[in-house]
PABA-28172 format. One record per residue (C-alpha): residue in one letter; z negated, x negated, y negated. Coordinates in steps of 0.5 Angstrom, whole numbers. Layout:
N
<tivo res="A" w="Z" u="X" v="Y"/>
...
This chain:
527
<tivo res="M" w="-118" u="-325" v="36"/>
<tivo res="N" w="-126" u="-320" v="34"/>
<tivo res="P" w="-124" u="-314" v="33"/>
<tivo res="L" w="-123" u="-310" v="27"/>
<tivo res="D" w="-130" u="-310" v="21"/>
<tivo res="P" w="-129" u="-301" v="20"/>
<tivo res="F" w="-132" u="-303" v="13"/>
<tivo res="V" w="-126" u="-309" v="12"/>
<tivo res="V" w="-120" u="-305" v="14"/>
<tivo res="E" w="-123" u="-299" v="8"/>
<tivo res="V" w="-123" u="-305" v="2"/>
<tivo res="I" w="-116" u="-307" v="5"/>
<tivo res="R" w="-114" u="-300" v="5"/>
<tivo res="H" w="-116" u="-298" v="-2"/>
<tivo res="G" w="-113" u="-305" v="-3"/>
<tivo res="L" w="-106" u="-303" v="-3"/>
<tivo res="S" w="-107" u="-297" v="-5"/>
<tivo res="A" w="-110" u="-300" v="-11"/>
<tivo res="A" w="-104" u="-304" v="-11"/>
<tivo res="A" w="-99" u="-300" v="-11"/>
<tivo res="E" w="-101" u="-296" v="-17"/>
<tivo res="E" w="-103" u="-300" v="-20"/>
<tivo res="M" w="-93" u="-300" v="-19"/>
<tivo res="S" w="-94" u="-294" v="-22"/>
<tivo res="L" w="-98" u="-297" v="-29"/>
<tivo res="V" w="-93" u="-302" v="-29"/>
<tivo res="M" w="-88" u="-298" v="-30"/>
<tivo res="T" w="-90" u="-292" v="-35"/>
<tivo res="R" w="-92" u="-299" v="-40"/>
<tivo res="S" w="-86" u="-302" v="-39"/>
<tivo res="A" w="-81" u="-299" v="-38"/>
<tivo res="R" w="-76" u="-296" v="-44"/>
<tivo res="S" w="-73" u="-288" v="-42"/>
<tivo res="P" w="-78" u="-282" v="-43"/>
<tivo res="L" w="-76" u="-280" v="-36"/>
<tivo res="L" w="-81" u="-287" v="-33"/>
<tivo res="R" w="-86" u="-288" v="-39"/>
<tivo res="E" w="-87" u="-281" v="-40"/>
<tivo res="A" w="-85" u="-276" v="-34"/>
<tivo res="G" w="-86" u="-280" v="-30"/>
<tivo res="D" w="-81" u="-279" v="-25"/>
<tivo res="L" w="-82" u="-286" v="-22"/>
<tivo res="S" w="-85" u="-287" v="-15"/>
<tivo res="S" w="-88" u="-294" v="-12"/>
<tivo res="A" w="-90" u="-296" v="-4"/>
<tivo res="I" w="-92" u="-302" v="0"/>
<tivo res="T" w="-89" u="-303" v="8"/>
<tivo res="D" w="-92" u="-308" v="13"/>
<tivo res="A" w="-86" u="-312" v="15"/>
<tivo res="A" w="-83" u="-308" v="20"/>
<tivo res="G" w="-82" u="-303" v="14"/>
<tivo res="G" w="-88" u="-297" v="17"/>
<tivo res="L" w="-91" u="-294" v="10"/>
<tivo res="V" w="-99" u="-297" v="10"/>
<tivo res="G" w="-99" u="-296" v="2"/>
<tivo res="Q" w="-97" u="-291" v="-4"/>
<tivo res="G" w="-99" u="-289" v="-11"/>
<tivo res="R" w="-101" u="-282" v="-12"/>
<tivo res="D" w="-93" u="-281" v="-14"/>
<tivo res="I" w="-89" u="-276" v="-12"/>
<tivo res="P" w="-89" u="-275" v="-6"/>
<tivo res="I" w="-81" u="-274" v="-4"/>
<tivo res="H" w="-80" u="-279" v="-6"/>
<tivo res="L" w="-86" u="-282" v="-3"/>
<tivo res="G" w="-83" u="-280" v="3"/>
<tivo res="A" w="-77" u="-283" v="4"/>
<tivo res="M" w="-78" u="-289" v="2"/>
<tivo res="A" w="-83" u="-288" v="10"/>
<tivo res="Y" w="-75" u="-290" v="13"/>
<tivo res="T" w="-72" u="-295" v="6"/>
<tivo res="V" w="-73" u="-301" v="8"/>
<tivo res="P" w="-72" u="-300" v="16"/>
<tivo res="E" w="-65" u="-298" v="15"/>
<tivo res="L" w="-65" u="-303" v="8"/>
<tivo res="L" w="-66" u="-309" v="14"/>
<tivo res="K" w="-60" u="-307" v="18"/>
<tivo res="A" w="-55" u="-308" v="13"/>
<tivo res="W" w="-61" u="-313" v="9"/>
<tivo res="P" w="-63" u="-319" v="16"/>
<tivo res="A" w="-70" u="-321" v="14"/>
<tivo res="D" w="-67" u="-328" v="16"/>
<tivo res="R" w="-63" u="-328" v="9"/>
<tivo res="F" w="-70" u="-327" v="4"/>
<tivo res="A" w="-74" u="-333" v="1"/>
<tivo res="E" w="-79" u="-333" v="-3"/>
<tivo res="G" w="-79" u="-330" v="-10"/>
<tivo res="D" w="-72" u="-325" v="-8"/>
<tivo res="A" w="-71" u="-318" v="-10"/>
<tivo res="V" w="-65" u="-312" v="-8"/>
<tivo res="I" w="-63" u="-307" v="-12"/>
<tivo res="Y" w="-59" u="-302" v="-8"/>
<tivo res="N" w="-58" u="-294" v="-8"/>
<tivo res="L" w="-55" u="-292" v="-1"/>
<tivo res="G" w="-56" u="-286" v="0"/>
<tivo res="A" w="-56" u="-288" v="8"/>
<tivo res="L" w="-60" u="-294" v="6"/>
<tivo res="G" w="-66" u="-288" v="7"/>
<tivo res="G" w="-65" u="-287" v="1"/>
<tivo res="N" w="-65" u="-281" v="-4"/>
<tivo res="H" w="-59" u="-279" v="-9"/>
<tivo res="L" w="-56" u="-285" v="-14"/>
<tivo res="N" w="-60" u="-284" v="-19"/>
<tivo res="D" w="-66" u="-287" v="-15"/>
<tivo res="V" w="-65" u="-294" v="-16"/>
<tivo res="K" w="-71" u="-299" v="-11"/>
<tivo res="V" w="-73" u="-306" v="-13"/>
<tivo res="V" w="-75" u="-308" v="-7"/>
<tivo res="R" w="-79" u="-315" v="-6"/>
<tivo res="P" w="-81" u="-318" v="0"/>
<tivo res="V" w="-88" u="-322" v="0"/>
<tivo res="F" w="-88" u="-327" v="4"/>
<tivo res="V" w="-95" u="-331" v="6"/>
<tivo res="A" w="-95" u="-338" v="9"/>
<tivo res="G" w="-87" u="-337" v="9"/>
<tivo res="R" w="-87" u="-332" v="13"/>
<tivo res="I" w="-85" u="-324" v="11"/>
<tivo res="V" w="-93" u="-320" v="11"/>
<tivo res="A" w="-90" u="-314" v="7"/>
<tivo res="F" w="-85" u="-312" v="2"/>
<tivo res="A" w="-87" u="-308" v="-4"/>
<tivo res="I" w="-82" u="-301" v="-7"/>
<tivo res="S" w="-80" u="-299" v="-14"/>
<tivo res="L" w="-76" u="-292" v="-15"/>
<tivo res="A" w="-74" u="-290" v="-20"/>
<tivo res="H" w="-70" u="-285" v="-23"/>
<tivo res="W" w="-66" u="-288" v="-28"/>
<tivo res="P" w="-63" u="-282" v="-34"/>
<tivo res="D" w="-55" u="-284" v="-32"/>
<tivo res="V" w="-53" u="-289" v="-26"/>
<tivo res="G" w="-45" u="-288" v="-30"/>
<tivo res="G" w="-40" u="-283" v="-25"/>
<tivo res="T" w="-35" u="-277" v="-30"/>
<tivo res="W" w="-41" u="-274" v="-32"/>
<tivo res="P" w="-48" u="-277" v="-36"/>
<tivo res="G" w="-54" u="-277" v="-34"/>
<tivo res="S" w="-49" u="-277" v="-26"/>
<tivo res="Y" w="-50" u="-270" v="-25"/>
<tivo res="L" w="-44" u="-266" v="-23"/>
<tivo res="A" w="-45" u="-259" v="-22"/>
<tivo res="Q" w="-39" u="-257" v="-18"/>
<tivo res="A" w="-38" u="-265" v="-15"/>
<tivo res="V" w="-33" u="-265" v="-9"/>
<tivo res="D" w="-36" u="-273" v="-7"/>
<tivo res="T" w="-41" u="-277" v="-9"/>
<tivo res="F" w="-36" u="-282" v="-12"/>
<tivo res="Q" w="-35" u="-277" v="-17"/>
<tivo res="E" w="-43" u="-277" v="-19"/>
<tivo res="A" w="-45" u="-284" v="-20"/>
<tivo res="M" w="-44" u="-291" v="-18"/>
<tivo res="R" w="-45" u="-294" v="-11"/>
<tivo res="I" w="-50" u="-300" v="-11"/>
<tivo res="P" w="-50" u="-304" v="-5"/>
<tivo res="P" w="-56" u="-309" v="-3"/>
<tivo res="M" w="-55" u="-313" v="-9"/>
<tivo res="P" w="-59" u="-320" v="-10"/>
<tivo res="I" w="-62" u="-318" v="-17"/>
<tivo res="V" w="-69" u="-323" v="-17"/>
<tivo res="S" w="-69" u="-330" v="-13"/>
<tivo res="A" w="-74" u="-335" v="-15"/>
<tivo res="A" w="-70" u="-338" v="-20"/>
<tivo res="G" w="-71" u="-331" v="-24"/>
<tivo res="V" w="-65" u="-325" v="-26"/>
<tivo res="N" w="-59" u="-325" v="-23"/>
<tivo res="P" w="-54" u="-326" v="-29"/>
<tivo res="H" w="-48" u="-323" v="-25"/>
<tivo res="V" w="-51" u="-318" v="-22"/>
<tivo res="L" w="-55" u="-315" v="-28"/>
<tivo res="T" w="-48" u="-315" v="-32"/>
<tivo res="F" w="-44" u="-312" v="-27"/>
<tivo res="I" w="-50" u="-306" v="-27"/>
<tivo res="L" w="-50" u="-306" v="-34"/>
<tivo res="A" w="-42" u="-305" v="-35"/>
<tivo res="N" w="-43" u="-298" v="-31"/>
<tivo res="V" w="-48" u="-293" v="-35"/>
<tivo res="R" w="-48" u="-291" v="-40"/>
<tivo res="D" w="-54" u="-294" v="-44"/>
<tivo res="P" w="-54" u="-301" v="-43"/>
<tivo res="V" w="-62" u="-302" v="-46"/>
<tivo res="S" w="-66" u="-296" v="-43"/>
<tivo res="C" w="-62" u="-300" v="-37"/>
<tivo res="E" w="-64" u="-306" v="-37"/>
<tivo res="G" w="-71" u="-305" v="-40"/>
<tivo res="D" w="-73" u="-300" v="-33"/>
<tivo res="L" w="-70" u="-304" v="-28"/>
<tivo res="M" w="-74" u="-310" v="-32"/>
<tivo res="A" w="-80" u="-306" v="-31"/>
<tivo res="Q" w="-78" u="-305" v="-24"/>
<tivo res="V" w="-78" u="-313" v="-22"/>
<tivo res="A" w="-85" u="-314" v="-25"/>
<tivo res="A" w="-88" u="-308" v="-21"/>
<tivo res="T" w="-86" u="-312" v="-15"/>
<tivo res="Q" w="-89" u="-318" v="-18"/>
<tivo res="V" w="-95" u="-314" v="-19"/>
<tivo res="A" w="-96" u="-312" v="-12"/>
<tivo res="E" w="-94" u="-319" v="-9"/>
<tivo res="R" w="-99" u="-322" v="-13"/>
<tivo res="R" w="-105" u="-317" v="-11"/>
<tivo res="I" w="-103" u="-316" v="-3"/>
<tivo res="R" w="-103" u="-325" v="-2"/>
<tivo res="E" w="-110" u="-324" v="-6"/>
<tivo res="L" w="-112" u="-319" v="0"/>
<tivo res="C" w="-110" u="-325" v="5"/>
<tivo res="E" w="-113" u="-330" v="2"/>
<tivo res="R" w="-119" u="-327" v="1"/>
<tivo res="H" w="-120" u="-323" v="9"/>
<tivo res="G" w="-113" u="-328" v="13"/>
<tivo res="T" w="-108" u="-327" v="14"/>
<tivo res="E" w="-108" u="-324" v="21"/>
<tivo res="V" w="-114" u="-318" v="18"/>
<tivo res="F" w="-109" u="-316" v="14"/>
<tivo res="L" w="-103" u="-316" v="20"/>
<tivo res="A" w="-108" u="-312" v="25"/>
<tivo res="T" w="-110" u="-309" v="20"/>
<tivo res="L" w="-104" u="-304" v="18"/>
<tivo res="A" w="-104" u="-304" v="26"/>
<tivo res="R" w="-110" u="-300" v="24"/>
<tivo res="L" w="-108" u="-296" v="19"/>
<tivo res="H" w="-102" u="-293" v="22"/>
<tivo res="D" w="-106" u="-292" v="29"/>
<tivo res="L" w="-112" u="-289" v="25"/>
<tivo res="S" w="-105" u="-283" v="22"/>
<tivo res="E" w="-103" u="-281" v="28"/>
<tivo res="A" w="-110" u="-281" v="30"/>
<tivo res="E" w="-111" u="-275" v="25"/>
<tivo res="M" w="-105" u="-273" v="26"/>
<tivo res="R" w="-104" u="-271" v="32"/>
<tivo res="A" w="-113" u="-268" v="32"/>
<tivo res="A" w="-109" u="-264" v="26"/>
<tivo res="I" w="-103" u="-260" v="31"/>
<tivo res="L" w="-109" u="-260" v="36"/>
<tivo res="D" w="-111" u="-254" v="31"/>
<tivo res="L" w="-105" u="-250" v="31"/>
<tivo res="P" w="-104" u="-244" v="36"/>
<tivo res="D" w="-98" u="-247" v="40"/>
<tivo res="G" w="-91" u="-244" v="40"/>
<tivo res="S" w="-86" u="-243" v="37"/>
<tivo res="Y" w="-84" u="-239" v="30"/>
<tivo res="E" w="-78" u="-240" v="25"/>
<tivo res="G" w="-77" u="-239" v="18"/>
<tivo res="E" w="-72" u="-238" v="14"/>
<tivo res="D" w="-70" u="-239" v="6"/>
<tivo res="F" w="-64" u="-239" v="0"/>
<tivo res="L" w="-61" u="-243" v="-5"/>
<tivo res="D" w="-58" u="-239" v="-9"/>
<tivo res="D" w="-50" u="-241" v="-8"/>
<tivo res="G" w="-47" u="-246" v="-4"/>
<tivo res="G" w="-45" u="-240" v="3"/>
<tivo res="P" w="-40" u="-236" v="5"/>
<tivo res="G" w="-37" u="-234" v="-2"/>
<tivo res="G" w="-41" u="-237" v="-7"/>
<tivo res="A" w="-47" u="-232" v="-3"/>
<tivo res="P" w="-53" u="-236" v="-2"/>
<tivo res="A" w="-53" u="-242" v="2"/>
<tivo res="R" w="-58" u="-241" v="8"/>
<tivo res="I" w="-65" u="-245" v="11"/>
<tivo res="H" w="-68" u="-244" v="17"/>
<tivo res="V" w="-73" u="-248" v="20"/>
<tivo res="R" w="-75" u="-249" v="27"/>
<tivo res="I" w="-83" u="-250" v="30"/>
<tivo res="D" w="-85" u="-252" v="35"/>
<tivo res="I" w="-93" u="-253" v="37"/>
<tivo res="H" w="-94" u="-257" v="44"/>
<tivo res="G" w="-100" u="-259" v="44"/>
<tivo res="D" w="-101" u="-265" v="39"/>
<tivo res="E" w="-94" u="-265" v="37"/>
<tivo res="A" w="-89" u="-262" v="33"/>
<tivo res="S" w="-81" u="-262" v="32"/>
<tivo res="F" w="-79" u="-259" v="27"/>
<tivo res="D" w="-71" u="-256" v="29"/>
<tivo res="L" w="-67" u="-257" v="22"/>
<tivo res="S" w="-59" u="-254" v="26"/>
<tivo res="G" w="-59" u="-247" v="24"/>
<tivo res="S" w="-59" u="-249" v="16"/>
<tivo res="C" w="-51" u="-248" v="14"/>
<tivo res="D" w="-46" u="-253" v="13"/>
<tivo res="R" w="-45" u="-258" v="8"/>
<tivo res="V" w="-44" u="-253" v="1"/>
<tivo res="P" w="-39" u="-255" v="-3"/>
<tivo res="N" w="-43" u="-258" v="-11"/>
<tivo res="F" w="-49" u="-263" v="-11"/>
<tivo res="C" w="-54" u="-260" v="-7"/>
<tivo res="N" w="-53" u="-263" v="0"/>
<tivo res="T" w="-58" u="-268" v="2"/>
<tivo res="T" w="-60" u="-275" v="5"/>
<tivo res="P" w="-64" u="-274" v="13"/>
<tivo res="F" w="-68" u="-279" v="10"/>
<tivo res="I" w="-70" u="-272" v="5"/>
<tivo res="A" w="-70" u="-268" v="10"/>
<tivo res="R" w="-74" u="-272" v="14"/>
<tivo res="S" w="-80" u="-272" v="8"/>
<tivo res="A" w="-79" u="-266" v="6"/>
<tivo res="L" w="-83" u="-265" v="13"/>
<tivo res="A" w="-87" u="-270" v="14"/>
<tivo res="Y" w="-89" u="-266" v="7"/>
<tivo res="A" w="-90" u="-259" v="9"/>
<tivo res="A" w="-93" u="-263" v="16"/>
<tivo res="R" w="-99" u="-264" v="12"/>
<tivo res="I" w="-99" u="-258" v="9"/>
<tivo res="L" w="-101" u="-255" v="16"/>
<tivo res="S" w="-105" u="-259" v="18"/>
<tivo res="G" w="-110" u="-257" v="12"/>
<tivo res="R" w="-113" u="-264" v="11"/>
<tivo res="D" w="-112" u="-269" v="6"/>
<tivo res="M" w="-109" u="-276" v="12"/>
<tivo res="Q" w="-106" u="-282" v="9"/>
<tivo res="Q" w="-98" u="-282" v="10"/>
<tivo res="N" w="-96" u="-287" v="13"/>
<tivo res="A" w="-92" u="-290" v="19"/>
<tivo res="G" w="-95" u="-286" v="24"/>
<tivo res="A" w="-98" u="-280" v="22"/>
<tivo res="L" w="-90" u="-279" v="25"/>
<tivo res="R" w="-91" u="-280" v="30"/>
<tivo res="P" w="-92" u="-274" v="34"/>
<tivo res="L" w="-86" u="-271" v="29"/>
<tivo res="R" w="-80" u="-271" v="32"/>
<tivo res="I" w="-74" u="-268" v="27"/>
<tivo res="T" w="-68" u="-266" v="28"/>
<tivo res="T" w="-61" u="-264" v="24"/>
<tivo res="R" w="-55" u="-263" v="25"/>
<tivo res="P" w="-48" u="-267" v="23"/>
<tivo res="G" w="-45" u="-263" v="18"/>
<tivo res="S" w="-49" u="-259" v="15"/>
<tivo res="V" w="-53" u="-258" v="8"/>
<tivo res="F" w="-58" u="-264" v="11"/>
<tivo res="E" w="-53" u="-269" v="14"/>
<tivo res="P" w="-46" u="-267" v="11"/>
<tivo res="G" w="-43" u="-274" v="12"/>
<tivo res="W" w="-43" u="-281" v="8"/>
<tivo res="N" w="-40" u="-278" v="2"/>
<tivo res="A" w="-41" u="-272" v="1"/>
<tivo res="P" w="-45" u="-270" v="-7"/>
<tivo res="V" w="-52" u="-270" v="-7"/>
<tivo res="A" w="-56" u="-271" v="-13"/>
<tivo res="A" w="-59" u="-265" v="-14"/>
<tivo res="G" w="-61" u="-264" v="-7"/>
<tivo res="N" w="-67" u="-269" v="-7"/>
<tivo res="H" w="-72" u="-265" v="-12"/>
<tivo res="E" w="-67" u="-257" v="-10"/>
<tivo res="T" w="-65" u="-256" v="-2"/>
<tivo res="S" w="-71" u="-261" v="0"/>
<tivo res="M" w="-76" u="-254" v="-3"/>
<tivo res="R" w="-72" u="-249" v="0"/>
<tivo res="I" w="-75" u="-253" v="7"/>
<tivo res="V" w="-82" u="-252" v="6"/>
<tivo res="D" w="-82" u="-246" v="4"/>
<tivo res="A" w="-77" u="-245" v="10"/>
<tivo res="V" w="-84" u="-248" v="14"/>
<tivo res="F" w="-89" u="-244" v="10"/>
<tivo res="K" w="-86" u="-237" v="12"/>
<tivo res="A" w="-85" u="-239" v="19"/>
<tivo res="M" w="-92" u="-241" v="19"/>
<tivo res="E" w="-95" u="-235" v="14"/>
<tivo res="R" w="-99" u="-231" v="19"/>
<tivo res="V" w="-101" u="-237" v="23"/>
<tivo res="I" w="-105" u="-241" v="17"/>
<tivo res="P" w="-103" u="-236" v="10"/>
<tivo res="D" w="-111" u="-239" v="8"/>
<tivo res="R" w="-108" u="-245" v="8"/>
<tivo res="L" w="-100" u="-243" v="4"/>
<tivo res="S" w="-99" u="-241" v="-4"/>
<tivo res="A" w="-94" u="-236" v="-6"/>
<tivo res="G" w="-87" u="-238" v="-9"/>
<tivo res="G" w="-88" u="-241" v="-14"/>
<tivo res="P" w="-83" u="-246" v="-18"/>
<tivo res="A" w="-80" u="-251" v="-12"/>
<tivo res="T" w="-75" u="-252" v="-16"/>
<tivo res="S" w="-73" u="-259" v="-21"/>
<tivo res="G" w="-71" u="-254" v="-27"/>
<tivo res="L" w="-67" u="-259" v="-29"/>
<tivo res="L" w="-63" u="-259" v="-37"/>
<tivo res="A" w="-61" u="-266" v="-38"/>
<tivo res="F" w="-58" u="-266" v="-46"/>
<tivo res="A" w="-54" u="-272" v="-46"/>
<tivo res="E" w="-52" u="-274" v="-54"/>
<tivo res="P" w="-45" u="-279" v="-55"/>
<tivo res="R" w="-49" u="-284" v="-60"/>
<tivo res="P" w="-45" u="-288" v="-66"/>
<tivo res="G" w="-43" u="-296" v="-61"/>
<tivo res="D" w="-41" u="-291" v="-55"/>
<tivo res="T" w="-46" u="-291" v="-52"/>
<tivo res="W" w="-51" u="-285" v="-50"/>
<tivo res="R" w="-57" u="-283" v="-49"/>
<tivo res="M" w="-60" u="-279" v="-44"/>
<tivo res="L" w="-67" u="-273" v="-44"/>
<tivo res="Y" w="-67" u="-271" v="-37"/>
<tivo res="E" w="-73" u="-265" v="-37"/>
<tivo res="V" w="-76" u="-262" v="-31"/>
<tivo res="H" w="-79" u="-255" v="-33"/>
<tivo res="G" w="-85" u="-253" v="-29"/>
<tivo res="G" w="-87" u="-246" v="-27"/>
<tivo res="G" w="-92" u="-240" v="-25"/>
<tivo res="E" w="-96" u="-243" v="-17"/>
<tivo res="G" w="-96" u="-238" v="-12"/>
<tivo res="A" w="-102" u="-234" v="-11"/>
<tivo res="R" w="-106" u="-236" v="-4"/>
<tivo res="H" w="-111" u="-231" v="0"/>
<tivo res="D" w="-117" u="-234" v="-6"/>
<tivo res="R" w="-114" u="-234" v="-13"/>
<tivo res="P" w="-109" u="-233" v="-16"/>
<tivo res="G" w="-102" u="-237" v="-19"/>
<tivo res="S" w="-103" u="-243" v="-24"/>
<tivo res="P" w="-98" u="-242" v="-30"/>
<tivo res="A" w="-95" u="-247" v="-33"/>
<tivo res="T" w="-95" u="-253" v="-27"/>
<tivo res="R" w="-91" u="-256" v="-21"/>
<tivo res="V" w="-91" u="-255" v="-15"/>
<tivo res="H" w="-91" u="-259" v="-7"/>
<tivo res="L" w="-85" u="-264" v="-7"/>
<tivo res="T" w="-86" u="-265" v="-16"/>
<tivo res="N" w="-91" u="-268" v="-20"/>
<tivo res="T" w="-87" u="-270" v="-26"/>
<tivo res="S" w="-89" u="-268" v="-33"/>
<tivo res="N" w="-86" u="-266" v="-38"/>
<tivo res="T" w="-83" u="-269" v="-43"/>
<tivo res="P" w="-89" u="-269" v="-51"/>
<tivo res="V" w="-84" u="-265" v="-57"/>
<tivo res="E" w="-87" u="-271" v="-62"/>
<tivo res="V" w="-83" u="-275" v="-57"/>
<tivo res="I" w="-76" u="-271" v="-56"/>
<tivo res="E" w="-75" u="-269" v="-63"/>
<tivo res="A" w="-77" u="-276" v="-65"/>
<tivo res="N" w="-72" u="-280" v="-59"/>
<tivo res="Y" w="-66" u="-274" v="-60"/>
<tivo res="A" w="-63" u="-270" v="-64"/>
<tivo res="I" w="-65" u="-265" v="-62"/>
<tivo res="R" w="-71" u="-259" v="-64"/>
<tivo res="I" w="-76" u="-256" v="-59"/>
<tivo res="E" w="-76" u="-249" v="-62"/>
<tivo res="Q" w="-81" u="-245" v="-57"/>
<tivo res="Q" w="-87" u="-248" v="-52"/>
<tivo res="S" w="-90" u="-243" v="-49"/>
<tivo res="I" w="-91" u="-238" v="-44"/>
<tivo res="R" w="-88" u="-233" v="-39"/>
<tivo res="R" w="-92" u="-227" v="-40"/>
<tivo res="G" w="-92" u="-223" v="-35"/>
<tivo res="S" w="-87" u="-227" v="-30"/>
<tivo res="G" w="-91" u="-227" v="-24"/>
<tivo res="G" w="-91" u="-222" v="-19"/>
<tivo res="A" w="-96" u="-218" v="-16"/>
<tivo res="G" w="-102" u="-217" v="-12"/>
<tivo res="R" w="-109" u="-218" v="-9"/>
<tivo res="H" w="-109" u="-225" v="-12"/>
<tivo res="A" w="-103" u="-225" v="-18"/>
<tivo res="G" w="-98" u="-231" v="-17"/>
<tivo res="G" w="-97" u="-235" v="-24"/>
<tivo res="D" w="-95" u="-235" v="-30"/>
<tivo res="G" w="-88" u="-240" v="-32"/>
<tivo res="V" w="-86" u="-243" v="-38"/>
<tivo res="V" w="-81" u="-242" v="-45"/>
<tivo res="R" w="-78" u="-248" v="-47"/>
<tivo res="S" w="-72" u="-247" v="-53"/>
<tivo res="Y" w="-67" u="-254" v="-57"/>
<tivo res="R" w="-63" u="-254" v="-62"/>
<tivo res="V" w="-59" u="-258" v="-61"/>
<tivo res="L" w="-58" u="-262" v="-69"/>
<tivo res="A" w="-53" u="-267" v="-66"/>
<tivo res="P" w="-45" u="-265" v="-67"/>
<tivo res="E" w="-45" u="-265" v="-59"/>
<tivo res="M" w="-49" u="-265" v="-54"/>
<tivo res="W" w="-46" u="-266" v="-47"/>
<tivo res="L" w="-52" u="-260" v="-43"/>
<tivo res="T" w="-52" u="-261" v="-35"/>
<tivo res="S" w="-56" u="-255" v="-32"/>
<tivo res="C" w="-59" u="-255" v="-25"/>
<tivo res="V" w="-65" u="-250" v="-24"/>
<tivo res="E" w="-66" u="-245" v="-17"/>
<tivo res="R" w="-70" u="-239" v="-16"/>
<tivo res="S" w="-65" u="-236" v="-21"/>
<tivo res="L" w="-62" u="-232" v="-17"/>
<tivo res="V" w="-67" u="-231" v="-10"/>
<tivo res="P" w="-75" u="-232" v="-14"/>
<tivo res="P" w="-81" u="-234" v="-11"/>
<tivo res="Y" w="-82" u="-231" v="-6"/>
<tivo res="G" w="-91" u="-227" v="-4"/>
<tivo res="L" w="-94" u="-228" v="2"/>
<tivo res="A" w="-97" u="-223" v="6"/>
<tivo res="G" w="-95" u="-216" v="1"/>
<tivo res="G" w="-94" u="-219" v="-5"/>
<tivo res="A" w="-90" u="-219" v="-10"/>
<tivo res="P" w="-83" u="-222" v="-12"/>
<tivo res="G" w="-86" u="-228" v="-18"/>
<tivo res="L" w="-80" u="-226" v="-23"/>
<tivo res="P" w="-73" u="-232" v="-22"/>
<tivo res="F" w="-71" u="-237" v="-29"/>
<tivo res="R" w="-67" u="-237" v="-33"/>
<tivo res="V" w="-63" u="-241" v="-39"/>
<tivo res="T" w="-59" u="-237" v="-44"/>
<tivo res="L" w="-54" u="-240" v="-50"/>
<tivo res="L" w="-55" u="-238" v="-56"/>
<tivo res="R" w="-48" u="-239" v="-60"/>
<tivo res="E" w="-47" u="-237" v="-68"/>
<tivo res="G" w="-51" u="-230" v="-66"/>
<tivo res="A" w="-48" u="-229" v="-59"/>
<tivo res="A" w="-52" u="-230" v="-54"/>
<tivo res="S" w="-50" u="-231" v="-46"/>
<tivo res="V" w="-52" u="-234" v="-40"/>
<tivo res="V" w="-52" u="-242" v="-37"/>
<tivo res="P" w="-51" u="-242" v="-30"/>
<tivo res="G" w="-56" u="-244" v="-26"/>
<tivo res="K" w="-52" u="-250" v="-24"/>
<tivo res="C" w="-46" u="-253" v="-29"/>
<tivo res="N" w="-44" u="-258" v="-35"/>
<tivo res="M" w="-41" u="-255" v="-41"/>
<tivo res="V" w="-41" u="-260" v="-47"/>
<tivo res="L" w="-47" u="-256" v="-54"/>
<tivo res="R" w="-44" u="-255" v="-60"/>
<tivo res="Q" w="-49" u="-256" v="-67"/>
<tivo res="G" w="-53" u="-251" v="-69"/>
<tivo res="D" w="-53" u="-248" v="-60"/>
<tivo res="L" w="-60" u="-246" v="-57"/>
<tivo res="V" w="-61" u="-247" v="-50"/>
<tivo res="T" w="-68" u="-242" v="-48"/>
<tivo res="M" w="-71" u="-244" v="-41"/>
<tivo res="E" w="-76" u="-239" v="-38"/>
<tivo res="S" w="-78" u="-241" v="-32"/>
<tivo res="C" w="-80" u="-237" v="-25"/>
<tivo res="G" w="-88" u="-234" v="-26"/>
<tivo res="G" w="-89" u="-236" v="-18"/>
<tivo res="G" w="-90" u="-230" v="-12"/>
<tivo res="G" w="-97" u="-226" v="-10"/>
<tivo res="F" w="-101" u="-225" v="-5"/>
<tivo res="G" w="-103" u="-220" v="-1"/>
<tivo res="P" w="-101" u="-213" v="-4"/>
<tivo res="A" w="-104" u="-211" v="-11"/>
<tivo res="E" w="-108" u="-206" v="-11"/>
<tivo res="P" w="-108" u="-199" v="-13"/>
<tivo res="A" w="-109" u="-197" v="-19"/>
């Protein structure tokens, strides 16, 4: 075959990215849940035939990093020769390159001339996947079976259409089957769009050129990552951060990373982190790898495309029995977006003295989750999954931004009008939490305040908030930001809502979330 035209490589690369972007657009326009329509808690990706990531939407980094392992692990349980043209499978098992059970994946192989040339993956956070508590987050779960329904790879679609038996089984095990079906059909449609776009690329440029380009993209990203690592000084660096709780006696739980840089390769060792924690903040090794892949991109200082090739120079170690390798039956609902963030902060602290100009001080590295579940007539539920940003950490050259999200999350808040039109909730305050950012040469950004008045006879609440005891840290001598705070006002009496809990609210209760401020950068100038 003739050498690849570099212009064709770029055209195909952008075509893959555009296809993944279109998948996400289909989801946001077609899904039924506000969590997907408004907040955008979803991600789209395209892999080569072996499962190597080659295209992704501008979605959620923690999802996209884990998708680098999704298809390779799936193919161990569902070999490629079991797929036929028109098939798609659905599953949510964390052991198969996955996240927590709420992140449900639909994976479709793309056939051209009778062979698989790529896979399309649509990941969506379902607001409820069954389990003990509405919303599928049980703070003190002892195992994963209390969290949600576990879906092994199942054939949801074939050339004949949707598999009614699988669909019936799934809808029988969720609390809001109407929304669930709408979200699932949106995922199926998203993978169909990717299938069309990939076939168009093969028709336009030739299948062999398409396949050779995918291999070339991996090599280009590998070379870019190796060049970025070479720019960092060789050495060993250690950093740590802490979950608010989950350690011995309920103390903060340690997250530790050791980074070894030698030439154009880097290793990240998480084995010094805490053991499996007695709540839902454990996570899978794939989420740990995703967080470290993201952190490596930040350390590189380059806006490189994240694909399978960029992972080749990285060596990542976890420890069996730890919070990052807790066993297949461990509860993991919160680890997806809480424990993963602690990895990034530990990496930042490890490299604080080496590349301070590339790092931000601590920010709202938490989902800041308040999930409301409203019982409805007919024994169904309506779920509101609310995530909250806060103050960004300051940098060496500027203050932190207020009311934003950082690192591995990339979701939006649900508009007040959507909440009040769809739920028995009234938003009574939405404002900036003035003065919550940490002081410094550059101050941290301010958090936000949002208050929810319960109008229904009862409402089931889940809180999943980090940075409520261990505040966002300052860098280079900057002060920490104020921590998250959630309060409940009931019949005139105020109380603090724990950062991780499940409780039933009454009509008239007012829940107020005050998100954290970002840490400052550098010592404050004398007054």
